[in-house]
All heavy atoms as TSV, in Angstrom:
chain	resi	resn	atom	element	x	y	z
A	1	MET	N	N	-69.731	-30.114	113.226
A	1	MET	CA	C	-70.460	-28.982	113.703
A	1	MET	C	C	-69.603	-27.999	114.493
A	1	MET	O	O	-69.889	-26.831	114.447
A	1	MET	CB	C	-71.636	-29.416	114.560
A	1	MET	CG	C	-72.634	-30.280	113.880
A	1	MET	SD	S	-74.128	-29.373	113.571
A	1	MET	CE	C	-74.986	-30.568	112.618
A	2	PRO	N	N	-68.623	-28.457	115.241
A	2	PRO	CA	C	-67.852	-27.505	116.031
A	2	PRO	C	C	-67.179	-26.418	115.197
A	2	PRO	O	O	-66.848	-25.375	115.731
A	2	PRO	CB	C	-66.797	-28.366	116.728
A	2	PRO	CG	C	-67.386	-29.724	116.756
A	2	PRO	CD	C	-68.213	-29.835	115.512
A	3	ASN	N	N	-67.004	-26.657	113.917
A	3	ASN	CA	C	-66.357	-25.662	113.070
A	3	ASN	C	C	-67.348	-24.728	112.389
A	3	ASN	O	O	-66.937	-23.861	111.625
A	3	ASN	CB	C	-65.497	-26.355	112.010
A	3	ASN	CG	C	-64.377	-27.162	112.632
A	3	ASN	OD1	O	-63.816	-26.778	113.652
A	3	ASN	ND2	N	-64.072	-28.291	112.052
A	4	LEU	N	N	-68.628	-24.890	112.650
A	4	LEU	CA	C	-69.632	-24.056	112.012
A	4	LEU	C	C	-69.855	-22.772	112.803
A	4	LEU	O	O	-69.737	-22.760	114.030
A	4	LEU	CB	C	-70.955	-24.816	111.881
A	4	LEU	CG	C	-70.929	-26.019	110.953
A	4	LEU	CD1	C	-72.285	-26.709	110.955
A	4	LEU	CD2	C	-70.553	-25.609	109.540
A	5	PRO	N	N	-70.201	-21.701	112.098
A	5	PRO	CA	C	-70.442	-20.431	112.780
A	5	PRO	C	C	-71.546	-20.561	113.828
A	5	PRO	O	O	-72.588	-21.170	113.580
A	5	PRO	CB	C	-70.894	-19.501	111.652
A	5	PRO	CG	C	-70.353	-20.113	110.407
A	5	PRO	CD	C	-70.356	-21.596	110.653
A	6	GLY	N	N	-71.300	-20.014	114.994
A	6	GLY	CA	C	-72.293	-19.980	116.048
A	6	GLY	C	C	-72.311	-21.177	116.975
A	6	GLY	O	O	-72.990	-21.153	117.998
A	7	PHE	N	N	-71.558	-22.250	116.637
A	7	PHE	CA	C	-71.537	-23.429	117.509
A	7	PHE	C	C	-70.877	-23.045	118.824
A	7	PHE	O	O	-69.796	-22.481	118.853
A	7	PHE	CB	C	-70.755	-24.573	116.869
A	7	PHE	CG	C	-70.628	-25.777	117.767
A	7	PHE	CD1	C	-71.627	-26.725	117.802
A	7	PHE	CD2	C	-69.517	-25.945	118.570
A	7	PHE	CE1	C	-71.516	-27.851	118.633
A	7	PHE	CE2	C	-69.399	-27.047	119.396
A	7	PHE	CZ	C	-70.399	-27.998	119.426
A	8	MET	N	N	-71.555	-23.367	119.931
A	8	MET	CA	C	-71.007	-23.045	121.242
A	8	MET	C	C	-70.590	-24.293	122.022
A	8	MET	O	O	-69.480	-24.358	122.540
A	8	MET	CB	C	-72.024	-22.238	122.050
A	8	MET	CG	C	-72.336	-20.900	121.412
A	8	MET	SD	S	-73.687	-20.031	122.219
A	8	MET	CE	C	-72.988	-19.700	123.803
A	9	ARG	N	N	-71.490	-25.284	122.086
A	9	ARG	CA	C	-71.206	-26.451	122.917
A	9	ARG	C	C	-72.201	-27.554	122.620
A	9	ARG	O	O	-73.332	-27.294	122.256
A	9	ARG	CB	C	-71.340	-26.050	124.388
A	9	ARG	CG	C	-71.055	-27.129	125.379
A	9	ARG	CD	C	-71.072	-26.551	126.800
A	9	ARG	NE	N	-70.647	-27.541	127.748
A	9	ARG	CZ	C	-71.465	-28.327	128.434
A	9	ARG	NH1	N	-72.760	-28.231	128.286
A	9	ARG	NH2	N	-70.992	-29.203	129.278
A	10	ARG	N	N	-71.778	-28.796	122.812
A	10	ARG	CA	C	-72.673	-29.947	122.709
A	10	ARG	C	C	-72.367	-30.888	123.861
A	10	ARG	O	O	-71.213	-31.094	124.220
A	10	ARG	CB	C	-72.469	-30.689	121.393
A	10	ARG	CG	C	-73.276	-31.990	121.349
A	10	ARG	CD	C	-73.144	-32.711	120.046
A	10	ARG	NE	N	-73.903	-31.974	119.067
A	10	ARG	CZ	C	-73.599	-31.903	117.777
A	10	ARG	NH1	N	-72.545	-32.541	117.305
A	10	ARG	NH2	N	-74.341	-31.224	116.954
A	11	THR	N	N	-73.422	-31.469	124.433
A	11	THR	CA	C	-73.259	-32.469	125.472
A	11	THR	C	C	-74.263	-33.594	125.232
A	11	THR	O	O	-75.336	-33.360	124.696
A	11	THR	CB	C	-73.416	-31.868	126.891
A	11	THR	OG1	O	-73.032	-32.845	127.859
A	11	THR	CG2	C	-74.829	-31.398	127.154
A	12	THR	N	N	-73.866	-34.798	125.589
A	12	THR	CA	C	-74.705	-35.981	125.416
A	12	THR	C	C	-74.809	-36.683	126.762
A	12	THR	O	O	-73.831	-36.764	127.502
A	12	THR	CB	C	-74.070	-36.923	124.372
A	12	THR	OG1	O	-73.870	-36.208	123.167
A	12	THR	CG2	C	-74.950	-38.126	124.107
A	13	ALA	N	N	-76.012	-37.188	127.058
A	13	ALA	CA	C	-76.214	-37.904	128.315
A	13	ALA	C	C	-77.184	-39.057	128.079
A	13	ALA	O	O	-77.999	-39.022	127.156
A	13	ALA	CB	C	-76.768	-36.968	129.378
A	14	ARG	N	N	-77.081	-40.078	128.937
A	14	ARG	CA	C	-77.979	-41.230	128.858
A	14	ARG	C	C	-78.649	-41.425	130.209
A	14	ARG	O	O	-77.988	-41.414	131.250
A	14	ARG	CB	C	-77.207	-42.483	128.478
A	14	ARG	CG	C	-78.118	-43.698	128.296
A	14	ARG	CD	C	-77.394	-44.889	127.791
A	14	ARG	NE	N	-76.318	-45.237	128.717
A	14	ARG	CZ	C	-75.423	-46.168	128.473
A	14	ARG	NH1	N	-75.443	-46.834	127.348
A	14	ARG	NH2	N	-74.479	-46.432	129.346
A	15	GLY	N	N	-79.953	-41.627	130.196
A	15	GLY	CA	C	-80.718	-41.867	131.417
A	15	GLY	C	C	-80.623	-43.313	131.847
A	15	GLY	O	O	-80.182	-44.184	131.091
A	16	GLU	N	N	-81.060	-43.578	133.051
A	16	GLU	CA	C	-81.028	-44.939	133.591
A	16	GLU	C	C	-81.883	-45.902	132.778
A	16	GLU	O	O	-81.643	-47.103	132.762
A	16	GLU	CB	C	-81.484	-44.938	135.048
A	16	GLU	CG	C	-80.485	-44.281	135.978
A	16	GLU	CD	C	-80.928	-44.314	137.425
A	16	GLU	OE1	O	-81.885	-45.051	137.755
A	16	GLU	OE2	O	-80.302	-43.616	138.226
A	17	ASP	N	N	-82.901	-45.358	132.069
A	17	ASP	CA	C	-83.782	-46.194	131.249
A	17	ASP	C	C	-83.222	-46.447	129.852
A	17	ASP	O	O	-83.850	-47.080	129.025
A	17	ASP	CB	C	-85.168	-45.563	131.141
A	17	ASP	CG	C	-85.138	-44.192	130.465
A	17	ASP	OD1	O	-84.035	-43.696	130.135
A	17	ASP	OD2	O	-86.219	-43.617	130.266
A	18	GLY	N	N	-82.012	-45.921	129.576
A	18	GLY	CA	C	-81.383	-46.110	128.275
A	18	GLY	C	C	-81.695	-45.017	127.274
A	18	GLY	O	O	-81.169	-45.020	126.174
A	19	GLU	N	N	-82.556	-44.079	127.654
A	19	GLU	CA	C	-82.879	-42.965	126.755
A	19	GLU	C	C	-81.699	-41.999	126.693
A	19	GLU	O	O	-81.004	-41.778	127.681
A	19	GLU	CB	C	-84.114	-42.230	127.286
A	19	GLU	CG	C	-84.570	-41.118	126.376
A	19	GLU	CD	C	-85.858	-40.482	126.873
A	19	GLU	OE1	O	-85.767	-39.552	127.697
A	19	GLU	OE2	O	-86.928	-40.936	126.444
A	20	TRP	N	N	-81.472	-41.433	125.506
A	20	TRP	CA	C	-80.371	-40.506	125.271
A	20	TRP	C	C	-80.906	-39.105	125.021
A	20	TRP	O	O	-81.997	-38.934	124.495
A	20	TRP	CB	C	-79.574	-40.924	124.038
A	20	TRP	CG	C	-78.763	-42.154	124.234
A	20	TRP	CD1	C	-79.194	-43.441	124.103
A	20	TRP	CD2	C	-77.390	-42.222	124.587
A	20	TRP	NE1	N	-78.172	-44.316	124.354
A	20	TRP	CE2	C	-77.043	-43.586	124.654
A	20	TRP	CE3	C	-76.417	-41.275	124.853
A	20	TRP	CZ2	C	-75.762	-44.021	124.969
A	20	TRP	CZ3	C	-75.144	-41.704	125.167
A	20	TRP	CH2	C	-74.824	-43.061	125.232
A	21	ILE	N	N	-80.077	-38.113	125.362
A	21	ILE	CA	C	-80.365	-36.727	125.009
A	21	ILE	C	C	-79.070	-36.084	124.517
A	21	ILE	O	O	-77.990	-36.354	125.049
A	21	ILE	CB	C	-80.957	-35.929	126.192
A	21	ILE	CG1	C	-81.358	-34.526	125.727
A	21	ILE	CG2	C	-79.984	-35.860	127.351
A	21	ILE	CD1	C	-82.170	-33.749	126.728
A	22	VAL	N	N	-79.194	-35.298	123.466
A	22	VAL	CA	C	-78.075	-34.525	122.947
A	22	VAL	C	C	-78.519	-33.070	122.949
A	22	VAL	O	O	-79.541	-32.728	122.360
A	22	VAL	CB	C	-77.691	-34.955	121.514
A	22	VAL	CG1	C	-76.552	-34.093	120.990
A	22	VAL	CG2	C	-77.332	-36.426	121.470
A	23	VAL	N	N	-77.768	-32.228	123.634
A	23	VAL	CA	C	-78.080	-30.803	123.703
A	23	VAL	C	C	-76.954	-30.051	123.007
A	23	VAL	O	O	-75.784	-30.204	123.349
A	23	VAL	CB	C	-78.209	-30.324	125.167
A	23	VAL	CG1	C	-78.468	-28.823	125.224
A	23	VAL	CG2	C	-79.300	-31.098	125.886
A	24	THR	N	N	-77.333	-29.261	122.013
A	24	THR	CA	C	-76.360	-28.457	121.276
A	24	THR	C	C	-76.720	-26.994	121.447
A	24	THR	O	O	-77.868	-26.604	121.228
A	24	THR	CB	C	-76.368	-28.814	119.776
A	24	THR	OG1	O	-76.189	-30.226	119.642
A	24	THR	CG2	C	-75.258	-28.091	119.039
A	25	LEU	N	N	-75.757	-26.199	121.854
A	25	LEU	CA	C	-75.984	-24.770	122.047
A	25	LEU	C	C	-75.411	-23.990	120.867
A	25	LEU	O	O	-74.262	-24.209	120.470
A	25	LEU	CB	C	-75.329	-24.289	123.343
A	25	LEU	CG	C	-75.804	-24.968	124.625
A	25	LEU	CD1	C	-75.047	-24.411	125.826
A	25	LEU	CD2	C	-77.290	-24.808	124.817
A	26	TRP	N	N	-76.240	-23.102	120.326
A	26	TRP	CA	C	-75.851	-22.240	119.220
A	26	TRP	C	C	-75.980	-20.788	119.645
A	26	TRP	O	O	-76.815	-20.452	120.494
A	26	TRP	CB	C	-76.745	-22.489	117.996
A	26	TRP	CG	C	-76.571	-23.857	117.436
A	26	TRP	CD1	C	-77.309	-24.964	117.739
A	26	TRP	CD2	C	-75.578	-24.279	116.514
A	26	TRP	NE1	N	-76.832	-26.042	117.047
A	26	TRP	CE2	C	-75.768	-25.660	116.281
A	26	TRP	CE3	C	-74.546	-23.631	115.846
A	26	TRP	CZ2	C	-74.956	-26.385	115.425
A	26	TRP	CZ3	C	-73.743	-24.352	114.986
A	26	TRP	CH2	C	-73.946	-25.712	114.777
A	27	ASP	N	N	-75.190	-19.922	119.048
A	27	ASP	CA	C	-75.234	-18.497	119.369
A	27	ASP	C	C	-76.581	-17.888	118.993
A	27	ASP	O	O	-77.151	-17.107	119.747
A	27	ASP	CB	C	-74.086	-17.769	118.663
A	27	ASP	CG	C	-73.942	-16.338	119.128
A	27	ASP	OD1	O	-74.124	-16.081	120.334
A	27	ASP	OD2	O	-73.649	-15.469	118.282
A	28	THR	N	N	-77.106	-18.266	117.826
A	28	THR	CA	C	-78.395	-17.723	117.379
A	28	THR	C	C	-79.240	-18.842	116.764
A	28	THR	O	O	-78.713	-19.879	116.353
A	28	THR	CB	C	-78.215	-16.626	116.304
A	28	THR	OG1	O	-77.691	-17.226	115.119
A	28	THR	CG2	C	-77.293	-15.507	116.782
A	29	ALA	N	N	-80.528	-18.588	116.676
A	29	ALA	CA	C	-81.429	-19.550	116.022
A	29	ALA	C	C	-81.055	-19.695	114.553
A	29	ALA	O	O	-81.141	-20.791	113.992
A	29	ALA	CB	C	-82.875	-19.095	116.169
A	30	ALA	N	N	-80.619	-18.625	113.933
A	30	ALA	CA	C	-80.213	-18.685	112.526
A	30	ALA	C	C	-79.012	-19.607	112.344
A	30	ALA	O	O	-78.944	-20.358	111.362
A	30	ALA	CB	C	-79.903	-17.282	112.008
A	31	ASP	N	N	-78.069	-19.582	113.288
A	31	ASP	CA	C	-76.915	-20.485	113.226
A	31	ASP	C	C	-77.374	-21.939	113.328
A	31	ASP	O	O	-76.901	-22.810	112.603
A	31	ASP	CB	C	-75.923	-20.188	114.349
A	31	ASP	CG	C	-75.224	-18.848	114.192
A	31	ASP	OD1	O	-75.065	-18.382	113.053
A	31	ASP	OD2	O	-74.834	-18.283	115.233
A	32	ALA	N	N	-78.316	-22.210	114.235
A	32	ALA	CA	C	-78.841	-23.569	114.411
A	32	ALA	C	C	-79.556	-24.040	113.146
A	32	ALA	O	O	-79.373	-25.176	112.702
A	32	ALA	CB	C	-79.788	-23.616	115.602
A	33	GLU	N	N	-80.343	-23.177	112.554
A	33	GLU	CA	C	-81.077	-23.531	111.338
A	33	GLU	C	C	-80.130	-23.810	110.181
A	33	GLU	O	O	-80.326	-24.764	109.422
A	33	GLU	CB	C	-82.053	-22.416	110.977
A	33	GLU	CG	C	-83.208	-22.325	111.949
A	33	GLU	CD	C	-84.028	-21.053	111.785
A	33	GLU	OE1	O	-83.881	-20.359	110.760
A	33	GLU	OE2	O	-84.812	-20.756	112.699
A	34	ALA	N	N	-79.095	-22.988	110.039
A	34	ALA	CA	C	-78.119	-23.192	108.961
A	34	ALA	C	C	-77.402	-24.533	109.141
A	34	ALA	O	O	-77.191	-25.269	108.170
A	34	ALA	CB	C	-77.122	-22.040	108.937
A	35	ALA	N	N	-77.035	-24.856	110.369
A	35	ALA	CA	C	-76.356	-26.127	110.633
A	35	ALA	C	C	-77.278	-27.309	110.352
A	35	ALA	O	O	-76.838	-28.322	109.800
A	35	ALA	CB	C	-75.879	-26.164	112.084
A	36	GLU	N	N	-78.542	-27.175	110.707
A	36	GLU	CA	C	-79.491	-28.254	110.458
A	36	GLU	C	C	-79.641	-28.500	108.960
A	36	GLU	O	O	-79.681	-29.653	108.515
A	36	GLU	CB	C	-80.848	-27.915	111.074
A	36	GLU	CG	C	-81.839	-29.044	110.980
A	36	GLU	CD	C	-83.126	-28.758	111.723
A	36	GLU	OE1	O	-83.314	-27.642	112.234
A	36	GLU	OE2	O	-83.955	-29.671	111.787
A	37	GLU	N	N	-79.694	-27.451	108.191
A	37	GLU	CA	C	-79.800	-27.602	106.731
A	37	GLU	C	C	-78.572	-28.295	106.159
A	37	GLU	O	O	-78.690	-29.182	105.307
A	37	GLU	CB	C	-79.992	-26.236	106.081
A	37	GLU	CG	C	-81.366	-25.644	106.320
A	37	GLU	CD	C	-81.521	-24.255	105.738
A	37	GLU	OE1	O	-80.721	-23.876	104.846
A	37	GLU	OE2	O	-82.429	-23.536	106.172
A	38	LEU	N	N	-77.393	-27.920	106.627
A	38	LEU	CA	C	-76.163	-28.572	106.161
A	38	LEU	C	C	-76.139	-30.044	106.565
A	38	LEU	O	O	-75.726	-30.903	105.790
A	38	LEU	CB	C	-74.937	-27.860	106.729
A	38	LEU	CG	C	-74.595	-26.505	106.138
A	38	LEU	CD1	C	-73.470	-25.859	106.945
A	38	LEU	CD2	C	-74.196	-26.632	104.679
A	39	ALA	N	N	-76.570	-30.336	107.783
A	39	ALA	CA	C	-76.528	-31.708	108.300
A	39	ALA	C	C	-77.432	-32.645	107.513
A	39	ALA	O	O	-77.122	-33.827	107.355
A	39	ALA	CB	C	-76.916	-31.716	109.774
A	40	GLU	N	N	-78.554	-32.136	107.027
A	40	GLU	CA	C	-79.495	-32.977	106.288
A	40	GLU	C	C	-78.876	-33.599	105.043
A	40	GLU	O	O	-79.306	-34.656	104.608
A	40	GLU	CB	C	-80.733	-32.163	105.911
A	40	GLU	CG	C	-81.611	-31.835	107.096
A	40	GLU	CD	C	-82.767	-30.923	106.736
A	40	GLU	OE1	O	-82.910	-30.544	105.552
A	40	GLU	OE2	O	-83.531	-30.570	107.654
A	41	GLU	N	N	-77.864	-32.952	104.493
A	41	GLU	CA	C	-77.255	-33.434	103.247
A	41	GLU	C	C	-75.848	-33.985	103.434
A	41	GLU	O	O	-75.244	-34.456	102.479
A	41	GLU	CB	C	-77.234	-32.292	102.230
A	41	GLU	CG	C	-78.624	-31.797	101.887
A	41	GLU	CD	C	-78.605	-30.627	100.923
A	41	GLU	OE1	O	-77.540	-30.340	100.350
A	41	GLU	OE2	O	-79.652	-29.999	100.756
A	42	HIS	N	N	-75.324	-33.956	104.650
A	42	HIS	CA	C	-73.943	-34.366	104.897
A	42	HIS	C	C	-73.850	-35.879	105.020
A	42	HIS	O	O	-74.655	-36.517	105.710
A	42	HIS	CB	C	-73.433	-33.695	106.169
A	42	HIS	CG	C	-71.954	-33.753	106.309
A	42	HIS	ND1	N	-71.300	-34.865	106.787
A	42	HIS	CD2	C	-70.999	-32.839	106.028
A	42	HIS	CE1	C	-70.011	-34.632	106.799
A	42	HIS	NE2	N	-69.796	-33.410	106.345
A	43	ASP	N	N	-72.862	-36.489	104.372
A	43	ASP	CA	C	-72.697	-37.947	104.368
A	43	ASP	C	C	-72.541	-38.531	105.772
A	43	ASP	O	O	-73.120	-39.565	106.086
A	43	ASP	CB	C	-71.494	-38.352	103.519
A	43	ASP	CG	C	-71.699	-38.089	102.042
A	43	ASP	OD1	O	-72.865	-37.929	101.616
A	43	ASP	OD2	O	-70.695	-38.043	101.300
A	44	VAL	N	N	-71.739	-37.894	106.609
A	44	VAL	CA	C	-71.496	-38.417	107.949
A	44	VAL	C	C	-72.775	-38.353	108.784
A	44	VAL	O	O	-73.101	-39.290	109.518
A	44	VAL	CB	C	-70.349	-37.659	108.650
A	44	VAL	CG1	C	-70.209	-38.085	110.103
A	44	VAL	CG2	C	-69.044	-37.889	107.905
A	45	THR	N	N	-73.516	-37.275	108.646
A	45	THR	CA	C	-74.775	-37.145	109.373
A	45	THR	C	C	-75.762	-38.216	108.930
A	45	THR	O	O	-76.465	-38.812	109.761
A	45	THR	CB	C	-75.392	-35.749	109.157
A	45	THR	OG1	O	-74.430	-34.758	109.523
A	45	THR	CG2	C	-76.634	-35.560	109.973
A	46	GLN	N	N	-75.802	-38.481	107.655
A	46	GLN	CA	C	-76.699	-39.511	107.147
A	46	GLN	C	C	-76.305	-40.889	107.661
A	46	GLN	O	O	-77.168	-41.700	108.009
A	46	GLN	CB	C	-76.713	-39.497	105.610
A	46	GLN	CG	C	-77.291	-38.220	105.022
A	46	GLN	CD	C	-78.718	-37.989	105.481
A	46	GLN	OE1	O	-79.535	-38.894	105.465
A	46	GLN	NE2	N	-79.012	-36.773	105.891
A	47	LEU	N	N	-75.016	-41.160	107.721
A	47	LEU	CA	C	-74.543	-42.439	108.256
A	47	LEU	C	C	-74.930	-42.567	109.732
A	47	LEU	O	O	-75.446	-43.602	110.161
A	47	LEU	CB	C	-73.031	-42.571	108.085
A	47	LEU	CG	C	-72.404	-43.842	108.631
A	47	LEU	CD1	C	-72.964	-45.079	107.928
A	47	LEU	CD2	C	-70.890	-43.788	108.486
A	48	TYR	N	N	-74.680	-41.529	110.513
A	48	TYR	CA	C	-75.054	-41.535	111.934
A	48	TYR	C	C	-76.555	-41.788	112.081
A	48	TYR	O	O	-76.981	-42.617	112.899
A	48	TYR	CB	C	-74.667	-40.198	112.579
A	48	TYR	CG	C	-75.207	-40.007	113.962
A	48	TYR	CD1	C	-74.608	-40.626	115.049
A	48	TYR	CD2	C	-76.322	-39.210	114.188
A	48	TYR	CE1	C	-75.110	-40.455	116.334
A	48	TYR	CE2	C	-76.820	-39.032	115.469
A	48	TYR	CZ	C	-76.209	-39.648	116.534
A	48	TYR	OH	O	-76.710	-39.474	117.791
A	49	ALA	N	N	-77.359	-41.100	111.307
A	49	ALA	CA	C	-78.815	-41.227	111.384
A	49	ALA	C	C	-79.278	-42.649	111.062
A	49	ALA	O	O	-80.298	-43.109	111.583
A	49	ALA	CB	C	-79.483	-40.228	110.452
A	50	SER	N	N	-78.516	-43.356	110.239
A	50	SER	CA	C	-78.907	-44.717	109.875
A	50	SER	C	C	-78.815	-45.678	111.056
A	50	SER	O	O	-79.415	-46.746	111.038
A	50	SER	CB	C	-78.054	-45.226	108.707
A	50	SER	OG	O	-76.733	-45.528	109.130
A	51	PHE	N	N	-78.092	-45.304	112.112
A	51	PHE	CA	C	-77.954	-46.142	113.301
A	51	PHE	C	C	-78.984	-45.796	114.380
A	51	PHE	O	O	-79.019	-46.432	115.423
A	51	PHE	CB	C	-76.556	-46.003	113.895
A	51	PHE	CG	C	-75.475	-46.556	113.015
A	51	PHE	CD1	C	-74.673	-45.723	112.268
A	51	PHE	CD2	C	-75.279	-47.927	112.927
A	51	PHE	CE1	C	-73.686	-46.228	111.446
A	51	PHE	CE2	C	-74.290	-48.450	112.111
A	51	PHE	CZ	C	-73.490	-47.598	111.365
A	52	VAL	N	N	-79.801	-44.782	114.120
A	52	VAL	CA	C	-80.758	-44.302	115.111
A	52	VAL	C	C	-82.175	-44.635	114.658
A	52	VAL	O	O	-82.526	-44.435	113.503
A	52	VAL	CB	C	-80.614	-42.772	115.291
A	52	VAL	CG1	C	-81.654	-42.238	116.252
A	52	VAL	CG2	C	-79.204	-42.415	115.755
A	53	ASP	N	N	-82.979	-45.147	115.563
A	53	ASP	CA	C	-84.394	-45.390	115.283
A	53	ASP	C	C	-85.076	-44.028	115.206
A	53	ASP	O	O	-85.327	-43.386	116.230
A	53	ASP	CB	C	-85.002	-46.257	116.381
A	53	ASP	CG	C	-86.487	-46.506	116.189
A	53	ASP	OD1	O	-87.093	-45.935	115.257
A	53	ASP	OD2	O	-87.047	-47.275	116.995
A	54	GLN	N	N	-85.360	-43.570	113.999
A	54	GLN	CA	C	-85.884	-42.229	113.792
A	54	GLN	C	C	-87.250	-42.006	114.442
A	54	GLN	O	O	-87.619	-40.861	114.726
A	54	GLN	CB	C	-85.944	-41.911	112.293
A	54	GLN	CG	C	-84.570	-41.831	111.634
A	54	GLN	CD	C	-83.672	-40.776	112.257
A	54	GLN	OE1	O	-84.069	-39.627	112.393
A	54	GLN	NE2	N	-82.467	-41.172	112.624
A	55	SER	N	N	-87.983	-43.076	114.722
A	55	SER	CA	C	-89.278	-42.914	115.392
A	55	SER	C	C	-89.108	-42.471	116.844
A	55	SER	O	O	-90.070	-42.032	117.476
A	55	SER	CB	C	-90.088	-44.207	115.322
A	55	SER	OG	O	-89.509	-45.199	116.147
A	56	THR	N	N	-87.887	-42.583	117.373
A	56	THR	CA	C	-87.630	-42.185	118.756
A	56	THR	C	C	-87.036	-40.790	118.865
A	56	THR	O	O	-86.807	-40.297	119.968
A	56	THR	CB	C	-86.672	-43.173	119.441
A	56	THR	OG1	O	-85.380	-43.086	118.826
A	56	THR	CG2	C	-87.193	-44.602	119.364
A	57	VAL	N	N	-86.766	-40.158	117.732
A	57	VAL	CA	C	-86.105	-38.847	117.725
A	57	VAL	C	C	-87.126	-37.731	117.902
A	57	VAL	O	O	-88.170	-37.716	117.247
A	57	VAL	CB	C	-85.316	-38.643	116.414
A	57	VAL	CG1	C	-84.736	-37.243	116.349
A	57	VAL	CG2	C	-84.219	-39.688	116.285
A	58	HIS	N	N	-86.818	-36.825	118.811
A	58	HIS	CA	C	-87.643	-35.635	119.021
A	58	HIS	C	C	-86.708	-34.432	118.998
A	58	HIS	O	O	-85.711	-34.412	119.720
A	58	HIS	CB	C	-88.363	-35.701	120.368
A	58	HIS	CG	C	-89.037	-34.429	120.732
A	58	HIS	ND1	N	-90.225	-34.028	120.157
A	58	HIS	CD2	C	-88.678	-33.465	121.593
A	58	HIS	CE1	C	-90.563	-32.863	120.657
A	58	HIS	NE2	N	-89.644	-32.505	121.535
A	59	ARG	N	N	-87.011	-33.469	118.161
A	59	ARG	CA	C	-86.196	-32.250	118.087
A	59	ARG	C	C	-87.036	-31.079	118.573
A	59	ARG	O	O	-88.213	-30.960	118.252
A	59	ARG	CB	C	-85.742	-31.995	116.659
A	59	ARG	CG	C	-84.691	-32.958	116.189
A	59	ARG	CD	C	-84.134	-32.532	114.838
A	59	ARG	NE	N	-83.055	-33.393	114.455
A	59	ARG	CZ	C	-83.170	-34.463	113.670
A	59	ARG	NH1	N	-84.353	-34.790	113.196
A	59	ARG	NH2	N	-82.131	-35.203	113.373
A	60	ALA	N	N	-86.390	-30.207	119.314
A	60	ALA	CA	C	-87.062	-29.009	119.810
A	60	ALA	C	C	-86.032	-27.897	119.947
A	60	ALA	O	O	-84.839	-28.170	120.121
A	60	ALA	CB	C	-87.715	-29.270	121.157
A	61	ARG	N	N	-86.490	-26.677	119.852
A	61	ARG	CA	C	-85.610	-25.517	120.045
A	61	ARG	C	C	-86.082	-24.728	121.256
A	61	ARG	O	O	-87.281	-24.561	121.464
A	61	ARG	CB	C	-85.648	-24.619	118.809
A	61	ARG	CG	C	-84.967	-25.250	117.642
A	61	ARG	CD	C	-83.976	-24.268	117.014
A	61	ARG	NE	N	-83.229	-24.967	116.004
A	61	ARG	CZ	C	-83.556	-24.999	114.715
A	61	ARG	NH1	N	-84.602	-24.328	114.292
A	61	ARG	NH2	N	-82.824	-25.671	113.859
A	62	TYR	N	N	-85.133	-24.265	122.018
A	62	TYR	CA	C	-85.405	-23.488	123.202
A	62	TYR	C	C	-84.540	-22.235	123.190
A	62	TYR	O	O	-83.475	-22.216	122.573
A	62	TYR	CB	C	-85.102	-24.295	124.474
A	62	TYR	CG	C	-85.926	-25.550	124.585
A	62	TYR	CD1	C	-85.525	-26.724	123.963
A	62	TYR	CD2	C	-87.114	-25.533	125.291
A	62	TYR	CE1	C	-86.285	-27.873	124.065
A	62	TYR	CE2	C	-87.890	-26.683	125.395
A	62	TYR	CZ	C	-87.464	-27.841	124.776
A	62	TYR	OH	O	-88.218	-28.982	124.866
A	63	THR	N	N	-84.963	-21.228	123.911
A	63	THR	CA	C	-84.200	-19.999	124.056
A	63	THR	C	C	-83.745	-19.898	125.504
A	63	THR	O	O	-84.539	-20.123	126.429
A	63	THR	CB	C	-85.072	-18.774	123.698
A	63	THR	OG1	O	-85.532	-18.939	122.363
A	63	THR	CG2	C	-84.281	-17.492	123.795
A	64	THR	N	N	-82.479	-19.555	125.712
A	64	THR	CA	C	-81.964	-19.432	127.074
A	64	THR	C	C	-82.561	-18.216	127.762
A	64	THR	O	O	-83.023	-17.270	127.120
A	64	THR	CB	C	-80.426	-19.320	127.076
A	64	THR	OG1	O	-80.050	-18.191	126.312
A	64	THR	CG2	C	-79.784	-20.574	126.530
A	65	LEU	N	N	-82.540	-18.251	129.082
A	65	LEU	CA	C	-83.103	-17.163	129.881
A	65	LEU	C	C	-81.997	-16.291	130.457
A	65	LEU	O	O	-81.924	-16.053	131.651
A	65	LEU	CB	C	-83.964	-17.747	131.021
A	65	LEU	CG	C	-85.126	-18.611	130.573
A	65	LEU	CD1	C	-85.822	-19.218	131.777
A	65	LEU	CD2	C	-86.097	-17.803	129.741
A	66	ASP	N	N	-81.149	-15.806	129.597
A	66	ASP	CA	C	-80.031	-14.974	130.038
A	66	ASP	C	C	-80.502	-13.624	130.535
A	66	ASP	O	O	-81.251	-12.939	129.972
A	66	ASP	CB	C	-79.028	-14.777	128.915
A	66	ASP	CG	C	-78.363	-16.075	128.524
A	66	ASP	OD1	O	-78.527	-17.053	129.263
A	66	ASP	OD2	O	-77.700	-16.107	127.485
């Protein structure tokens, strides 16, 4: 993802309860959508997803308050 247009930054954190969060910042919503479409078909993304309990995944989009 870091090589995709609009990628700005990604950070990962884990809470004391073991819950994880991954925050990825994109320049535009269109950049985020394009990356998501590419990721759905990418072999590495699919392999990563196979290690994650998908019932625990929540995706949301937010807009910064610049």
